[in-house]
C-alpha positions in Angstrom: 89.2 103.4 90.8 88.8 107.1 91.1 91.3 109.4 92.8 88.8 109.6 95.7 88.7 105.9 96.1 92.5 105.8 96.1 92.6 108.5 98.8 90.2 106.5 101.0 92.1 103.3 100.6 95.4 105.1 101.4 93.9 106.6 104.5 92.7 103.2 105.7 96.2 101.7 105.1 97.9 104.6 106.8 95.7 104.1 109.9 96.5 100.4 109.9 100.2 101.3 109.6 99.9 103.8 112.5 98.1 101.4 114.8 100.4 98.5 114.1 103.4 100.6 114.8 101.9 101.8 118.0 101.0 98.3 119.0 104.6 97.2 118.5 105.8 100.1 120.6 103.6 99.2 123.5 104.5 95.5 123.3 108.2 96.6 123.5 107.3 98.8 126.5 105.7 95.9 128.3 108.7 93.7 127.8 111.3 96.4 128.7 109.4 97.4 131.9 109.4 93.7 133.0 105.7 93.5 133.2 105.4 90.8 130.6 108.1 88.2 129.6 109.2 88.5 126.0 108.4 84.8 125.4 104.7 85.5 126.3 104.2 88.1 123.6 106.7 86.9 121.0 103.9 85.5 118.7 101.8 88.6 118.7 104.8 90.9 118.3 105.8 88.9 115.2 102.3 89.1 113.8 102.2 92.8 114.5 105.4 93.3 112.5 104.1 91.1 109.7 101.0 93.3 109.5 103.1 96.4 109.5 105.3 95.0 106.7 102.3 94.0 104.6 100.7 97.4 105.1 103.8 99.3 104.1 104.2 97.1 101.0 100.5 97.7 100.1 101.0 101.4 100.4 104.0 101.3 98.1 102.0 99.2 95.6 99.0 101.6 95.8 101.3 104.6 95.2 102.8 103.0 92.1 99.5 102.0 90.7 98.0 105.4 91.3 100.9 107.1 89.6 100.4 104.9 86.5 96.7 105.7 86.4 97.2 109.5 87.0 100.3 109.6 84.6 99.7 106.8 82.2 102.7 107.7 80.0 105.2 107.5 82.9 
Protein backbone atom coordinates (compact mmCIF):
# COMPACT_ATOMS: atom_id res chain seq x y z
CA UNK A 1 0.00 0.00 0.00
CA UNK A 2 1.30 3.44 -0.85
CA UNK A 3 1.05 6.48 1.40
CA UNK A 4 -1.76 7.79 -0.83
CA UNK A 5 -3.69 4.54 -0.33
CA UNK A 6 -3.25 4.84 3.43
CA UNK A 7 -4.48 8.42 3.33
CA UNK A 8 -7.59 7.46 1.40
CA UNK A 9 -8.40 4.55 3.70
CA UNK A 10 -7.84 6.79 6.73
CA UNK A 11 -10.21 9.42 5.31
CA UNK A 12 -12.91 6.80 4.77
CA UNK A 13 -12.54 5.46 8.31
CA UNK A 14 -12.57 8.99 9.75
CA UNK A 15 -15.81 9.70 7.87
CA UNK A 16 -17.38 6.50 9.21
CA UNK A 17 -16.25 7.47 12.72
CA UNK A 18 -17.74 10.94 12.37
CA UNK A 19 -21.05 9.68 11.01
CA UNK A 20 -21.36 6.95 13.66
CA UNK A 21 -20.67 9.45 16.41
CA UNK A 22 -23.26 11.84 15.02
CA UNK A 23 -25.82 9.04 14.71
CA UNK A 24 -25.30 8.11 18.38
CA UNK A 25 -25.73 11.76 19.32
CA UNK A 26 -29.05 12.07 17.48
CA UNK A 27 -30.33 8.81 18.91
CA UNK A 28 -29.58 10.17 22.38
CA UNK A 29 -31.42 13.40 21.52
CA UNK A 30 -34.47 11.42 20.40
CA UNK A 31 -34.58 9.55 23.70
CA UNK A 32 -33.84 12.58 25.90
CA UNK A 33 -36.52 14.65 24.17
CA UNK A 34 -39.07 11.92 24.81
CA UNK A 35 -39.86 11.48 21.11
CA UNK A 36 -38.73 7.85 21.07
CA UNK A 37 -38.61 5.38 23.95
CA UNK A 38 -35.13 4.09 24.71
CA UNK A 39 -36.27 0.51 24.31
CA UNK A 40 -37.29 1.21 20.71
CA UNK A 41 -33.82 2.28 19.62
CA UNK A 42 -31.67 0.25 22.02
CA UNK A 43 -30.63 -2.19 19.30
CA UNK A 44 -29.60 0.40 16.76
CA UNK A 45 -27.84 2.45 19.43
CA UNK A 46 -25.83 -0.62 20.43
CA UNK A 47 -24.95 -1.36 16.79
CA UNK A 48 -23.93 2.27 16.25
CA UNK A 49 -21.57 2.10 19.21
CA UNK A 50 -20.16 -1.21 17.96
CA UNK A 51 -19.47 0.32 14.54
CA UNK A 52 -17.83 3.29 16.23
CA UNK A 53 -15.62 1.03 18.37
CA UNK A 54 -14.58 -1.09 15.36
CA UNK A 55 -13.79 2.02 13.35
CA UNK A 56 -11.64 3.52 16.09
CA UNK A 57 -9.80 0.21 16.50
CA UNK A 58 -9.25 0.05 12.74
CA UNK A 59 -7.86 3.57 12.70
CA UNK A 60 -5.40 2.65 15.47
CA UNK A 61 -4.32 -0.47 13.57
CA UNK A 62 -3.95 1.52 10.37
CA UNK A 63 -1.82 4.11 12.15
CA UNK A 64 0.44 1.42 13.64
CA UNK A 65 0.90 -0.38 10.33
CA UNK A 66 1.60 2.85 8.49
CA UNK A 67 4.30 3.83 10.97
CA UNK A 68 5.96 0.42 10.52
CA UNK A 69 5.97 0.82 6.73
CA UNK A 70 7.14 4.44 6.77
CA UNK A 71 9.70 3.80 9.56
CA UNK A 72 10.57 0.10 9.21
CA UNK A 73 13.36 0.22 11.85
CA UNK A 74 10.99 1.53 14.57
